C-alpha angles and dihedrals in degrees: 000000000000124000104235098174112137121211145084127298122236091253091055091051094048092048089050091050092050091051092049091048091051091050091047092050089052092050093047093051090051090052093050090049091050091049089052091052091048091055090049092051090047090051092052091048092051089047091050091050093051091047089049091050090051091052092048090052090052092044090060092058123090114262094243089046091067105096118208112243130198132214117002092352124213121341134194136164117259110266119241094357094173094043096047101042099023116210091343096070095036087078091057103065095161096056112141138169122218131187135185128201116203123186106231096183108270096012137038123239112217119192118188119196127184116198136177138162121255 
């Protein structure tokens, strides 16, 4: 008598599970990579906002009131790091912003730089 049972063998099921697991691992690694890129972009946006805030603060000063600095310039910790950036910036406790002012003969060059450890 012939065996007419329809269905999948154990080997076929195991191979299907392995293929699905490989696809799931690939998708999850892509999600983790995209999350990492999102955090990097968020860090750059926060840094750009702090640099912009520094420049706006200097813009409000009188032109003669801008003192020329040498070397690394003035440095201060980022204000309200946990309030401004939420949990993101709370990981970067040594975040600082520095700016230098250089007299270029007729105008002043201002460079703002935001740094933090990762």
